[in-house]
C-alpha positions as CSV (number, residue, x, y, z in Angstrom):
1,M,-38.3,-10.8,-25.3
2,N,-34.2,-12.2,-25.3
3,L,-31.5,-10.5,-23.0
4,I,-30.1,-8.0,-26.1
5,T,-33.4,-7.2,-26.5
6,H,-34.3,-6.3,-23.2
7,Q,-31.5,-4.3,-23.2
8,H,-31.7,-2.6,-26.2
9,Y,-34.8,-2.0,-24.9
10,K,-33.9,-0.4,-21.6
11,I,-31.3,1.8,-23.5
12,E,-34.1,3.4,-26.1
13,A,-36.3,4.1,-22.9
14,G,-33.4,4.9,-20.2
15,M,-30.8,7.2,-22.3
16,S,-30.9,10.5,-22.1
17,D,-29.7,13.0,-25.3
18,E,-26.6,14.0,-22.2
19,Q,-25.4,10.4,-22.3
20,K,-26.1,10.0,-26.2
21,K,-23.6,12.9,-26.7
22,I,-20.7,11.5,-24.2
23,L,-21.2,7.9,-26.1
24,Q,-20.9,9.9,-29.5
25,S,-18.2,11.8,-28.4
26,L,-15.7,8.8,-28.0
27,L,-15.9,8.2,-31.8
28,S,-14.6,11.9,-32.3
29,N,-11.5,13.2,-33.2
30,T,-9.4,14.7,-30.0
31,E,-6.4,17.5,-31.1
32,N,-4.7,15.0,-33.0
33,K,-6.9,14.7,-36.4
34,Y,-5.9,11.1,-36.9
35,D,-6.9,10.1,-33.2
36,T,-9.9,9.9,-31.4
37,K,-11.2,9.3,-27.5
38,I,-11.8,5.8,-28.2
39,L,-8.3,4.4,-29.9
40,S,-6.7,6.1,-27.1
41,Y,-8.4,4.2,-24.6
42,K,-7.6,1.0,-26.2
43,T,-4.0,0.9,-24.8
44,I,-3.4,0.1,-21.2
45,Y,0.3,-0.2,-19.7
46,Q,1.8,-2.5,-17.0
47,S,4.8,-0.6,-16.9
48,L,6.2,0.4,-13.4
49,K,7.5,3.5,-15.0
50,P,6.0,6.8,-13.4
51,K,5.7,8.4,-16.8
52,A,3.6,5.2,-17.9
53,I,1.8,5.0,-14.8
54,Q,0.9,8.6,-14.9
55,A,-0.7,8.2,-18.4
56,N,-2.7,5.3,-17.6
57,V,-3.6,7.6,-14.3
58,K,-4.7,10.2,-16.6
59,I,-6.7,8.3,-19.2
60,F,-8.8,6.3,-16.4
61,E,-9.8,9.7,-14.6
62,Q,-11.1,10.9,-18.1
63,I,-12.7,7.5,-18.5
64,S,-14.2,7.8,-14.6
65,D,-15.6,11.2,-15.9
66,L,-17.8,9.4,-18.5
67,I,-19.2,7.2,-16.6
68,T,-20.2,9.4,-13.7
69,S,-23.3,10.1,-16.0
70,L,-23.5,6.6,-17.0
71,W,-23.8,4.5,-13.9
72,P,-27.6,4.7,-14.0
73,L,-27.8,3.1,-16.9
74,M,-24.9,1.1,-16.6
75,S,-26.8,-0.8,-13.4
76,S,-29.6,-1.1,-15.1
77,L,-28.4,-3.2,-18.0
78,S,-26.8,-5.5,-15.3
79,L,-23.8,-6.2,-17.9
80,T,-22.1,-9.8,-16.8
81,P,-18.2,-9.7,-17.3
82,Q,-18.5,-11.9,-19.8
83,C,-20.6,-9.7,-21.6
84,C,-18.2,-6.8,-20.9
85,E,-15.4,-8.3,-21.9
86,Y,-16.8,-9.4,-25.7
87,Y,-18.5,-6.3,-26.4
88,A,-15.4,-4.4,-25.7
89,T,-13.0,-7.0,-27.7
90,W,-14.8,-6.2,-30.3
91,V,-15.2,-2.7,-30.0
92,K,-11.2,-3.0,-29.2
93,K,-10.6,-4.7,-32.9
94,A,-13.0,-2.6,-34.6
95,K,-12.0,0.1,-36.7
96,I,-14.1,3.9,-36.5
97,S,-15.2,3.6,-39.7
98,Q,-17.1,0.2,-38.8
99,L,-18.6,1.6,-35.4
100,K,-20.2,4.5,-37.3
101,Q,-21.6,2.3,-39.9
102,F,-24.4,0.9,-37.6
103,T,-28.1,1.7,-38.3
104,D,-29.0,1.0,-34.8
105,E,-27.8,3.4,-32.3
106,R,-29.2,0.8,-29.7
107,K,-26.5,-1.7,-30.8
108,L,-23.4,1.0,-31.1
109,Y,-24.4,2.4,-27.6
110,L,-24.8,-1.0,-26.3
111,R,-21.5,-1.9,-27.1
112,L,-19.5,1.1,-26.4
113,I,-21.3,1.2,-22.8
114,A,-19.9,-2.3,-22.0
115,F,-16.3,-1.1,-23.4
116,L,-16.2,1.6,-20.9
117,Q,-17.3,0.0,-18.3
118,H,-14.8,-3.0,-19.0
119,Q,-12.5,0.0,-19.4
120,Y,-13.3,1.0,-15.7
121,Y,-12.8,-2.2,-14.2
122,S,-9.7,-3.9,-16.2
123,R,-7.7,-0.7,-15.2
124,Q,-9.0,-0.5,-11.6
125,D,-7.2,-4.4,-11.4
126,I,-4.4,-3.4,-13.3
127,F,-3.5,-0.4,-10.9
128,S,-3.9,-3.2,-8.1
129,D,-1.3,-5.3,-9.8
130,I,1.0,-2.5,-10.2
131,F,0.2,-1.6,-6.6
132,L,1.0,-4.7,-5.2
133,R,4.0,-5.1,-7.5
134,S,5.8,-1.7,-6.9
135,V,5.2,-2.7,-3.3
136,R,6.7,-6.0,-3.5
137,S,9.6,-4.8,-5.4
138,T,10.2,-1.9,-2.4
139,K,10.1,-4.7,0.1
140,N,12.6,-6.8,-1.3
141,S,14.8,-4.3,-1.9
142,A,14.7,-2.8,1.6
143,L,15.4,-6.9,2.8
144,H,18.4,-6.7,0.2
145,Q,20.0,-3.7,1.7
146,L,19.1,-5.0,5.1
147,K,21.1,-8.4,4.6
148,N,24.2,-6.3,3.1
149,E,24.3,-4.1,6.3
150,D,23.9,-7.2,8.6
151,Q,26.9,-8.7,6.8
152,L,28.9,-5.5,7.0
153,T,27.8,-5.3,11.0
154,C,28.0,-9.1,11.7
155,S,31.3,-8.4,12.9
156,E,30.6,-5.7,14.8
157,R,27.8,-7.6,16.4
158,R,29.9,-10.2,17.5
159,T,32.9,-7.5,19.2
160,A,29.5,-5.8,21.1
161,V,28.1,-8.9,22.2
162,K,31.5,-9.9,24.0
163,H,32.3,-6.4,25.0
164,L,29.2,-6.5,26.6
165,T,29.1,-10.4,28.4
166,K,33.0,-9.3,29.8
167,S,31.6,-5.9,31.0
168,R,28.7,-7.9,32.7
169,Q,31.2,-10.4,34.0
170,G,33.0,-7.5,35.3
171,Y,30.3,-6.4,37.3
172,K,29.0,-9.5,38.4
173,S,32.4,-10.2,40.2
174,L,32.3,-7.2,41.7
175,I,28.9,-7.5,43.0
176,D,30.2,-10.8,44.6
177,E,32.9,-9.4,45.9
178,I,31.0,-6.8,47.9
179,T,28.3,-9.5,48.8
180,E,31.6,-11.5,50.4
181,V,32.8,-8.2,52.2
182,T,29.5,-7.4,53.7
183,H,28.9,-10.9,55.2
184,S,32.6,-11.0,56.3
185,V,33.0,-11.1,60.3
186,V,36.8,-10.2,59.6
187,F,35.6,-6.8,59.0
188,T,34.5,-4.4,61.1
189,D,31.3,-1.8,59.9
190,T,33.9,1.0,59.1
191,G,36.5,-1.7,57.5
192,K,33.6,-3.0,55.4
193,V,32.7,0.7,54.1
194,Q,36.8,1.2,53.5
195,K,36.8,-2.1,51.2
196,I,33.7,-1.5,49.2
197,A,35.6,1.9,48.7
198,E,38.5,0.2,47.4
199,L,36.9,-2.6,45.5
200,L,34.6,0.5,43.7
201,K,37.6,2.5,43.0
202,K,39.5,-0.7,41.5
203,H,36.8,-1.2,38.8
204,A,36.4,2.5,38.3
205,D,40.2,2.3,37.3
206,E,39.4,-1.1,35.3
207,E,36.6,0.7,33.6
208,S,37.9,4.1,31.9
209,K,35.6,6.7,30.5
210,K,36.6,5.7,27.1
211,E,35.8,1.9,27.4
212,Q,32.3,3.1,29.3
213,K,31.4,4.9,26.2
214,K,32.4,2.5,23.8
215,I,29.9,0.0,26.0
216,E,26.9,2.9,25.8
217,Q,27.6,2.6,22.1
218,F,27.5,-1.1,21.6
219,E,24.0,-1.2,24.1
220,K,22.4,1.8,21.5
221,S,23.3,-0.6,18.4
222,L,22.2,-3.6,19.8
223,D,18.8,-1.8,21.1
224,E,18.2,-0.3,17.7
225,L,18.7,-3.4,16.0
226,A,16.2,-5.4,18.4
227,K,13.5,-2.6,17.4
228,D,14.1,-2.9,13.5
229,K,15.4,0.5,13.3
230,N,17.9,-0.3,10.5
231,Y,15.0,-1.4,8.7
232,F,12.7,1.4,9.2
233,D,15.5,3.9,8.2
234,I,15.9,1.5,4.7
235,L,12.5,1.9,3.9
236,E,11.8,6.0,4.9
237,N,15.1,6.3,2.0
238,L,13.1,4.4,-0.8
239,S,9.7,5.9,0.4
240,R,9.9,9.0,-2.2
241,K,10.5,6.6,-5.3
242,L,7.5,4.6,-4.2
243,Q,5.1,7.2,-3.8
244,N,6.1,8.6,-7.0
245,R,5.0,5.4,-8.5
246,I,1.7,4.3,-6.8
247,S,0.6,7.4,-4.8
248,D,-1.5,8.5,-8.1
249,I,-2.8,4.8,-8.0
250,L,-4.2,4.9,-4.3
251,K,-6.3,8.1,-5.1
252,V,-8.1,6.4,-8.1
253,I,-8.5,3.0,-6.8
254,S,-12.2,2.6,-5.2
255,F,-12.5,0.4,-2.1
256,N,-15.6,-1.4,-1.2
257,P,-16.6,0.3,2.3
258,E,-19.3,-2.6,2.8
259,N,-16.6,-5.5,2.9
260,S,-13.4,-4.1,3.7
261,D,-11.7,-3.5,6.9
262,K,-12.8,-0.1,8.6
263,I,-9.3,0.7,10.3
264,L,-7.2,-0.1,7.3
265,L,-10.1,1.9,5.3
266,A,-10.2,4.9,7.3
267,A,-6.2,5.5,6.4
268,A,-6.4,5.3,3.0
269,D,-9.3,7.4,2.5
270,H,-7.5,10.1,5.0
271,Y,-4.5,9.5,2.5
272,K,-7.0,10.4,-0.6
273,N,-9.0,13.0,1.1
274,K,-5.7,15.1,2.0
275,D,-4.2,14.5,-1.2
276,G,-1.1,12.8,0.4
277,E,-0.5,15.1,2.8
278,V,-0.1,13.4,6.3
279,T,0.7,14.3,9.9
280,I,1.1,13.2,13.2
281,N,-2.8,13.4,13.6
282,S,-2.9,11.1,10.2
283,P,-4.4,7.7,11.5
284,Q,-2.3,4.8,13.0
285,D,-4.6,2.6,14.2
286,F,-3.5,-0.1,11.4
287,L,0.1,0.1,13.0
288,S,1.7,-2.3,15.2
289,S,3.6,-0.7,18.2
290,D,6.7,-0.8,16.9
291,E,6.0,0.9,13.6
292,K,4.1,3.8,15.4
293,E,7.3,4.1,18.0
294,A,9.6,4.3,14.7
295,L,7.2,6.8,13.2
296,V,8.6,10.0,16.1
297,S,12.1,10.4,15.3
298,E,15.0,11.1,17.9
299,N,14.3,14.8,17.9
300,G,10.6,14.1,18.4
301,A,10.1,15.1,14.1
302,F,6.8,12.9,12.9
303,R,8.5,10.7,9.7
304,T,6.1,11.6,7.1
305,S,7.9,9.3,4.2
306,L,8.2,6.6,6.9
307,Y,4.4,6.8,7.6
308,K,3.7,6.7,3.8
309,I,5.4,3.6,3.3
310,L,4.0,2.1,6.3
311,L,0.5,2.8,4.7
312,F,1.2,1.7,1.2
313,I,2.8,-1.7,2.4
314,H,-0.5,-2.2,4.8
315,I,-2.9,-1.3,1.6
316,A,-0.5,-3.7,-0.5
317,D,-1.0,-6.7,2.6
318,G,-4.9,-5.7,2.9
319,I,-5.7,-6.3,-0.9
320,K,-3.8,-9.6,-0.9
321,S,-5.2,-10.9,1.7
322,G,-8.9,-9.7,1.6
323,K,-9.0,-7.3,4.4
324,L,-9.4,-4.5,1.2
325,N,-11.6,-5.3,-1.5
326,L,-12.4,-3.0,-4.7
327,K,-15.7,-1.8,-5.4
328,H,-15.2,-2.2,-9.6
329,S,-13.3,-4.8,-10.1
330,Y,-13.2,-8.4,-11.8
331,R,-10.3,-9.9,-9.8
332,Y,-10.2,-8.1,-6.1
333,L,-13.7,-8.3,-5.3
334,A,-14.7,-9.6,-2.1
335,I,-15.4,-13.4,-2.0
336,Q,-19.3,-12.6,-1.7
337,D,-19.6,-10.6,-4.3
338,Y,-18.7,-13.4,-6.7
339,L,-21.9,-15.2,-5.8
340,I,-25.0,-15.4,-6.6
341,D,-27.1,-12.2,-4.8
342,K,-29.5,-13.6,-2.2
343,V,-32.3,-12.1,-3.6
344,T,-31.6,-13.3,-7.3
345,W,-31.0,-17.0,-5.6
346,K,-34.5,-16.7,-3.8
347,S,-36.3,-15.4,-6.3
348,Q,-34.5,-17.6,-9.4
349,R,-33.1,-20.6,-7.1
350,K,-35.1,-23.2,-9.8
């Protein structure tokens, strides 16, 4: 029995009436009498525009609903990516009239199953592509804004450094003078106290309140730069736009729990399960110490938008690095999923 005949046999033996009805529905007309389900599934939008992404997600959810009842049969068929792509391409090019002309329903069902499986896997890959491109575009925009702000504040930073250096030199000079007085044998103890008081008054007169306030502002500004505060502020401002693009995508991407980073996966799953509603109690173990610190504003409020964009960035990095792997995909599987499984290797090694 060759492979095709074997697959036809599995379809004939293992297919329920409900599954047949699902596949037949692909050829039925939609609300538009000139349109069918399968025709609407053939086009996959790769635009980064929110409306195009939402249309993609809506179609994927329809395909996902259909496939839910077909998974047991699909698993038993064990269709290879090449087989799925071959049949899916044929279905994509075929007219509805050609599909309806099959006298052997098993041949039609095999092609429709392959088409749905190919669509499911391909759309997961395209969603991942859009997710990565969107995050990369946002990060580039943030870095560009940060660079512009750096150019604008460069002279201010130089002034701050000079001011603080001068101030520190003044304090050092004061300490040196006080040290010299304390070690002096010329002054009595009472005289030393009086002389130190004079030095402190003189220094205080030179460091006016206005000048001291300016120094404190400079110190705060330099401290914020050291903690990348500006970068986090920029990310927070860009978060909403990125959410509109990829929040729905994250909810439909299926990560493989068997070979994905548990900590990052827990954060992604929490986001999905809560439908994007995050709080200060949401998982934070995937964040760096600076990122965790930045999540709480100066008034103690949790920065929800910043959390979301940091989560998106870490997920994108995880997909690229292999820390997060998809469950149903052609291009974003774990490396071991591209290898022959151990059971097949041992039983069919020769």
